[in-house]
GUMI-92579 format. One line per field, with one value per residue (C-alpha): residue number from 1; x negated, z, y; residue in three letters. Coordinates in Angstrom, 3 decimals, decimal comma. Last residue first. Example, Ala and Ser with C-alpha at 12.3 -4.5 7.8 and 13.67 -1.06 7.14 Angstrom:
2
i	c(2 | 1);
east	c(-13,670 | -12,300);
up	c(7,140 | 7,800);
north	c(-1,060 | -4,500);
aa	c(Ser | Ala);
This chain:
270
i	c(270 | 269 | 268 | 267 | 266 | 265 | 264 | 263 | 262 | 261 | 260 | 259 | 258 | 257 | 256 | 255 | 254 | 253 | 252 | 251 | 250 | 249 | 248 | 247 | 246 | 245 | 244 | 243 | 242 | 241 | 240 | 239 | 238 | 237 | 236 | 235 | 234 | 233 | 232 | 231 | 230 | 229 | 228 | 227 | 226 | 225 | 224 | 223 | 222 | 221 | 220 | 219 | 218 | 217 | 216 | 215 | 214 | 213 | 212 | 211 | 210 | 209 | 208 | 207 | 206 | 205 | 204 | 203 | 202 | 201 | 200 | 199 | 198 | 197 | 196 | 195 | 194 | 193 | 192 | 191 | 190 | 189 | 188 | 187 | 186 | 185 | 184 | 183 | 182 | 181 | 180 | 179 | 178 | 177 | 176 | 175 | 174 | 173 | 172 | 171 | 170 | 169 | 168 | 167 | 166 | 165 | 164 | 163 | 162 | 161 | 160 | 159 | 158 | 157 | 156 | 155 | 154 | 153 | 152 | 151 | 150 | 149 | 148 | 147 | 146 | 145 | 144 | 143 | 142 | 141 | 140 | 139 | 138 | 137 | 136 | 135 | 134 | 133 | 132 | 131 | 130 | 129 | 128 | 127 | 126 | 125 | 124 | 123 | 122 | 121 | 120 | 119 | 118 | 117 | 116 | 115 | 114 | 113 | 112 | 111 | 110 | 109 | 108 | 107 | 106 | 105 | 104 | 103 | 102 | 101 | 100 | 99 | 98 | 97 | 96 | 95 | 94 | 93 | 92 | 91 | 90 | 89 | 88 | 87 | 86 | 85 | 84 | 83 | 82 | 81 | 80 | 79 | 78 | 77 | 76 | 75 | 74 | 73 | 72 | 71 | 70 | 69 | 68 | 67 | 66 | 65 | 64 | 63 | 62 | 61 | 60 | 59 | 58 | 57 | 56 | 55 | 54 | 53 | 52 | 51 | 50 | 49 | 48 | 47 | 46 | 45 | 44 | 43 | 42 | 41 | 40 | 39 | 38 | 37 | 36 | 35 | 34 | 33 | 32 | 31 | 30 | 29 | 28 | 27 | 26 | 25 | 24 | 23 | 22 | 21 | 20 | 19 | 18 | 17 | 16 | 15 | 14 | 13 | 12 | 11 | 10 | 9 | 8 | 7 | 6 | 5 | 4 | 3 | 2 | 1);
east	c(-30,670 | -27,118 | -24,440 | -22,809 | -23,081 | -25,228 | -24,859 | -21,185 | -20,536 | -22,278 | -20,303 | -17,022 | -18,017 | -18,862 | -15,509 | -13,700 | -15,686 | -14,856 | -11,181 | -11,257 | -12,821 | -10,316 | -7,363 | -8,634 | -9,172 | -5,661 | -4,191 | -6,053 | -4,767 | -1,175 | -1,533 | -2,969 | -0,013 | 2,468 | 0,761 | 0,713 | 4,430 | 5,235 | 3,054 | 4,466 | 8,019 | 7,243 | 5,796 | 8,819 | 11,279 | 12,472 | 12,499 | 14,477 | 17,014 | 17,388 | 17,884 | 20,518 | 22,300 | 22,328 | 23,770 | 26,264 | 28,019 | 28,015 | 31,019 | 32,153 | 35,890 | 37,676 | 39,016 | 37,044 | 39,065 | 41,680 | 41,412 | 44,671 | 44,706 | 41,309 | 38,070 | 36,054 | 34,271 | 35,914 | 35,187 | 35,733 | 39,458 | 39,760 | 40,831 | 44,161 | 45,394 | 43,447 | 44,278 | 47,281 | 46,393 | 42,650 | 41,958 | 40,197 | 37,944 | 34,786 | 35,915 | 34,565 | 31,076 | 28,196 | 28,837 | 31,961 | 32,021 | 29,049 | 28,267 | 25,359 | 26,677 | 30,393 | 30,023 | 27,817 | 30,069 | 33,216 | 31,719 | 30,677 | 34,171 | 35,718 | 33,525 | 34,343 | 38,108 | 40,004 | 39,733 | 43,169 | 41,784 | 38,609 | 38,429 | 36,969 | 34,511 | 33,229 | 33,004 | 31,020 | 28,588 | 28,012 | 27,549 | 25,068 | 23,078 | 22,893 | 21,795 | 19,129 | 17,761 | 17,678 | 15,884 | 13,335 | 12,456 | 8,735 | 8,155 | 10,342 | 8,341 | 5,050 | 6,311 | 7,627 | 4,246 | 2,395 | 4,717 | 4,099 | 0,321 | 0,660 | 2,835 | 0,446 | -2,448 | -0,401 | 0,334 | -3,366 | -4,436 | -1,774 | -2,782 | -6,395 | -5,341 | -3,264 | -6,239 | -8,706 | -6,729 | -7,559 | -4,406 | -3,139 | -4,440 | -3,227 | 0,046 | 0,765 | -0,316 | 1,470 | 4,616 | 4,492 | 4,092 | 6,991 | 9,225 | 8,293 | 9,044 | 12,382 | 13,403 | 12,368 | 14,368 | 17,438 | 17,144 | 16,685 | 19,650 | 21,898 | 20,788 | 21,413 | 24,894 | 25,672 | 24,382 | 26,524 | 29,546 | 28,792 | 28,591 | 31,826 | 33,823 | 34,278 | 37,355 | 39,280 | 36,227 | 34,447 | 35,654 | 34,049 | 30,594 | 30,889 | 29,306 | 26,465 | 25,893 | 25,858 | 23,411 | 21,090 | 21,302 | 20,488 | 17,486 | 16,208 | 16,616 | 14,819 | 11,982 | 11,634 | 11,417 | 8,686 | 6,852 | 6,709 | 5,340 | 2,887 | 1,539 | 1,219 | -0,544 | -2,955 | -3,813 | -4,479 | -6,723 | -8,589 | -9,255 | -10,249 | -12,656 | -14,183 | -14,743 | -16,378 | -18,524 | -19,672 | -20,476 | -22,497 | -24,460 | -25,075 | -26,228 | -28,598 | -30,033 | -30,553 | -32,287 | -34,634 | -35,403 | -35,960 | -38,287 | -40,282 | -40,476 | -41,833 | -44,394 | -45,584 | -45,752 | -47,733 | -50,128 | -50,595 | -51,358 | -53,945);
up	c(-28,439 | -27,800 | -30,220 | -31,064 | -27,515 | -27,355 | -23,939 | -23,655 | -27,277 | -26,763 | -23,592 | -25,402 | -28,362 | -26,020 | -24,247 | -27,584 | -28,541 | -25,244 | -25,706 | -29,228 | -27,944 | -25,088 | -27,372 | -29,898 | -27,178 | -25,786 | -29,299 | -29,845 | -26,547 | -27,420 | -30,898 | -29,479 | -27,069 | -29,881 | -32,147 | -29,378 | -28,719 | -32,435 | -33,023 | -29,949 | -31,096 | -34,601 | -33,143 | -30,864 | -33,755 | -33,744 | -29,941 | -29,775 | -32,284 | -30,468 | -27,150 | -28,704 | -30,232 | -26,922 | -25,141 | -27,970 | -27,377 | -29,959 | -31,621 | -33,837 | -34,425 | -37,299 | -35,577 | -32,298 | -30,801 | -33,126 | -34,778 | -36,308 | -38,418 | -39,868 | -38,875 | -41,938 | -39,908 | -36,563 | -33,073 | -34,364 | -34,611 | -30,828 | -29,704 | -29,955 | -28,674 | -25,420 | -24,843 | -26,168 | -24,438 | -23,546 | -19,885 | -20,682 | -23,202 | -21,620 | -22,969 | -26,390 | -25,089 | -23,057 | -23,924 | -25,979 | -29,641 | -31,980 | -35,576 | -34,610 | -36,519 | -36,051 | -32,358 | -31,656 | -33,601 | -31,931 | -28,431 | -29,144 | -30,465 | -27,316 | -25,136 | -27,255 | -27,021 | -30,076 | -29,710 | -28,130 | -24,684 | -23,474 | -19,693 | -19,125 | -21,981 | -20,265 | -16,931 | -18,590 | -20,059 | -16,690 | -14,871 | -17,398 | -17,343 | -13,548 | -13,595 | -16,169 | -13,953 | -10,894 | -12,787 | -14,288 | -11,007 | -10,975 | -14,751 | -15,061 | -12,360 | -14,085 | -17,406 | -15,745 | -14,065 | -17,373 | -18,937 | -15,993 | -16,480 | -20,172 | -19,374 | -16,655 | -19,130 | -21,708 | -19,085 | -18,242 | -21,907 | -22,747 | -19,758 | -20,986 | -24,539 | -23,245 | -21,251 | -24,131 | -26,485 | -30,151 | -30,981 | -33,429 | -31,490 | -28,085 | -29,592 | -31,212 | -28,231 | -25,688 | -27,811 | -28,188 | -24,457 | -23,610 | -26,233 | -24,988 | -21,394 | -22,370 | -24,280 | -21,420 | -18,929 | -21,190 | -21,956 | -18,256 | -17,317 | -19,865 | -18,782 | -15,129 | -16,030 | -17,947 | -15,052 | -12,633 | -14,840 | -14,894 | -11,094 | -10,689 | -12,911 | -16,641 | -18,889 | -17,727 | -16,824 | -20,123 | -21,871 | -19,158 | -20,185 | -23,576 | -22,407 | -20,668 | -23,619 | -26,019 | -23,836 | -23,661 | -27,410 | -28,117 | -25,779 | -27,374 | -30,865 | -29,825 | -28,345 | -31,612 | -33,544 | -31,184 | -31,704 | -35,435 | -34,649 | -32,207 | -34,866 | -37,453 | -35,053 | -33,799 | -37,355 | -38,312 | -35,281 | -35,990 | -39,566 | -38,517 | -35,882 | -38,263 | -40,909 | -38,308 | -37,061 | -40,607 | -41,276 | -38,049 | -39,107 | -42,576 | -41,055 | -38,688 | -41,517 | -43,613 | -40,721 | -40,337 | -44,050 | -43,969 | -40,981 | -42,725 | -45,899 | -43,904 | -42,131 | -45,418 | -47,013 | -44,043 | -44,199 | -47,967 | -47,447 | -44,823);
north	c(51,917 | 50,654 | 51,831 | 48,480 | 47,081 | 43,935 | 42,280 | 43,150 | 42,189 | 38,839 | 38,104 | 38,846 | 36,671 | 33,787 | 34,211 | 33,983 | 30,878 | 29,169 | 29,995 | 28,563 | 25,328 | 24,940 | 25,652 | 23,110 | 20,508 | 21,046 | 20,851 | 17,562 | 16,110 | 17,009 | 15,520 | 12,298 | 12,002 | 12,680 | 10,136 | 7,513 | 8,002 | 7,793 | 4,718 | 2,948 | 3,697 | 2,385 | -0,824 | -1,227 | -0,823 | -4,429 | -4,452 | -1,214 | -2,493 | -5,813 | -4,022 | -1,769 | -4,767 | -6,624 | -3,588 | -3,043 | -6,351 | -9,134 | -10,801 | -7,947 | -8,137 | -9,915 | -13,003 | -13,290 | -10,402 | -8,841 | -5,422 | -4,206 | -1,032 | -1,832 | -0,037 | -1,143 | -3,780 | -4,370 | -3,032 | 0,532 | -0,246 | -0,491 | -3,977 | -5,846 | -9,204 | -9,049 | -6,199 | -4,266 | -1,006 | -1,049 | -1,861 | -5,158 | -3,388 | -4,854 | -8,258 | -7,229 | -8,028 | -6,537 | -2,900 | -3,273 | -4,301 | -4,292 | -3,336 | -1,024 | 1,991 | 1,281 | 0,460 | 3,497 | 5,884 | 4,552 | 4,874 | 8,480 | 9,252 | 7,781 | 10,023 | 13,089 | 12,308 | 11,052 | 7,279 | 6,864 | 6,129 | 4,422 | 4,819 | 1,335 | 2,028 | 5,172 | 3,380 | 0,594 | 3,137 | 4,836 | 1,518 | 0,184 | 3,454 | 3,372 | -0,261 | 0,577 | 3,332 | 1,087 | -1,711 | 0,691 | 2,376 | 1,509 | 1,562 | 4,662 | 6,428 | 5,526 | 6,872 | 10,032 | 10,561 | 10,126 | 12,680 | 15,012 | 14,683 | 15,540 | 18,557 | 19,754 | 19,564 | 21,458 | 24,111 | 24,474 | 24,645 | 27,227 | 29,351 | 29,280 | 30,136 | 33,023 | 34,352 | 33,787 | 36,015 | 35,505 | 37,480 | 34,845 | 31,808 | 33,017 | 34,208 | 30,845 | 28,738 | 30,910 | 30,945 | 27,165 | 26,589 | 28,892 | 27,256 | 23,764 | 24,767 | 26,338 | 23,198 | 20,921 | 22,981 | 22,973 | 19,253 | 18,431 | 20,627 | 18,880 | 15,404 | 16,313 | 17,540 | 14,329 | 12,188 | 14,197 | 13,593 | 9,861 | 9,745 | 11,713 | 9,358 | 9,709 | 9,839 | 12,916 | 15,000 | 14,275 | 17,441 | 19,574 | 18,297 | 20,025 | 23,304 | 21,456 | 19,123 | 22,092 | 24,033 | 21,028 | 20,435 | 24,089 | 24,004 | 20,793 | 22,298 | 25,491 | 23,455 | 21,550 | 24,830 | 26,010 | 22,714 | 23,445 | 26,908 | 25,338 | 22,983 | 25,766 | 28,163 | 25,500 | 24,466 | 28,103 | 28,648 | 25,427 | 26,576 | 30,097 | 28,802 | 26,256 | 28,944 | 31,198 | 28,313 | 27,508 | 31,157 | 31,348 | 28,240 | 29,635 | 32,955 | 31,160 | 29,065 | 32,195 | 33,980 | 31,022 | 31,089 | 34,861 | 34,540 | 31,823 | 33,922 | 36,854 | 34,710 | 33,233 | 36,697 | 38,020 | 35,077 | 35,560 | 39,257 | 38,405);
aa	c(Met | Ser | Tyr | Pro | Pro | Asn | Asp | Leu | Asn | Tyr | Asp | Ile | Asp | Ala | Leu | Glu | Arg | Lys | Arg | Leu | Tyr | Cys | Ala | Met | Leu | Met | Thr | Leu | Ile | Glu | Leu | Leu | Ala | Val | Ser | Ser | Val | Ile | Ile | Ile | Val | Leu | Val | Ser | Gln | Ser | Glu | Leu | Thr | Gln | Asn | Ile | Lys | Glu | Lys | Cys | Gly | Lys | Ser | Trp | Ser | Asn | Val | Met | Pro | Thr | Cys | Ile | Thr | Pro | Glu | Gly | Glu | Cys | Cys | Ser | Ala | Pro | Leu | Val | Ala | Pro | Tyr | Gly | Pro | Tyr | Ser | Ser | Phe | Asp | Lys | Trp | Ser | Glu | Tyr | Gly | Cys | Cys | Lys | Leu | Thr | Thr | Gln | Ile | Ile | Asn | Val | Ala | Thr | Asp | Ala | Pro | Ser | Glu | Gly | Asp | Gly | Tyr | Asn | Asp | Ile | Thr | Asn | Lys | Val | Ala | Glu | Asp | Ile | Gly | Glu | Glu | Ile | Thr | Ala | Arg | Glu | Ile | Ala | Tyr | Leu | Ile | Gly | Val | Gly | Ile | Gln | Ser | Leu | Val | Leu | Leu | Leu | Met | Leu | Val | Phe | Tyr | Cys | Gly | Leu | Leu | Val | His | Asn | Gln | Leu | Cys | Ala | Gly | Leu | Cys | Gly | Met | Leu | Ser | Leu | Leu | Ile | Val | Leu | Leu | Gly | Leu | Ala | Ile | Leu | Val | Tyr | Ala | Thr | Ile | Asp | Ile | Ala | Gln | Leu | Ala | Gly | Glu | Asp | Ala | Val | Asp | Glu | Phe | Thr | Asp | Ser | Ser | Ile | Lys | Val | Tyr | Ile | Gly | Cys | Gly | Leu | Leu | Ile | Gly | Gly | Thr | Met | Leu | Thr | Ala | Phe | Asn | Leu | Val | Ile | Leu | Ile | Leu | Arg | Leu | Thr | Asn | Asp | Leu | Cys | Thr | Leu | Phe | Gly | Glu | Tyr | Cys | Met | Ile | Val | Gly | Tyr | Glu | Ala | Asn | Ile | Gly | Ser | Ser | Gly | Phe | Glu | Arg | Ile | Glu | Ile | Leu);
């Protein structure tokens, strides 16, 4: 009888030990996922702040483009600014919900975070589908806006002219489709903007020391050469969003399980 009791007691102790090990593993997993979620959302919070700052800067600076851009281009600039501001605010809101939900172990914030992340993923898919459908129209609008900017190229000192100079110097190109886009530039066709030539010399002459390719071709070549990198980045962001959603869902489920356990087993119940 004593041996049976000892065997039963040792069996209970072994089972209790397994349960405690399992609970310890879950606690460690919870803390690790919570820390990862906090770090990722803090980094995302910084990104949201950058997007918000860029949007505000574009909106404030849009007045400087009034003299060199038509109404359609100005509307595109305003839309870009509002999109950046809205996207920045959304990212900041999401990040705060994720951080606070993980820090406070609040299942309501985690649930809201999961829902908003789901909506964000669905909206990204919708934007991708819309771009695939309206790609030709969007590219035509971009072509027209860039050509209007080049047509209104002045002395190279305005923000729009500076942007054109930076693009041409960086990509080693001239004009959007070719150097002939600068037909309204003073001195054309004998002289082109200095950024159309290497080293930005005092005199830049077409087909003599100017870049032969347009920036549109250069941009397309750059995008094609970096297509693998772009795919990797987009896939990584999508995977990261899905993982954060899964972590938030798991942590919320654990918090609800703890609440149910505490309700069923109050600390001072007899």
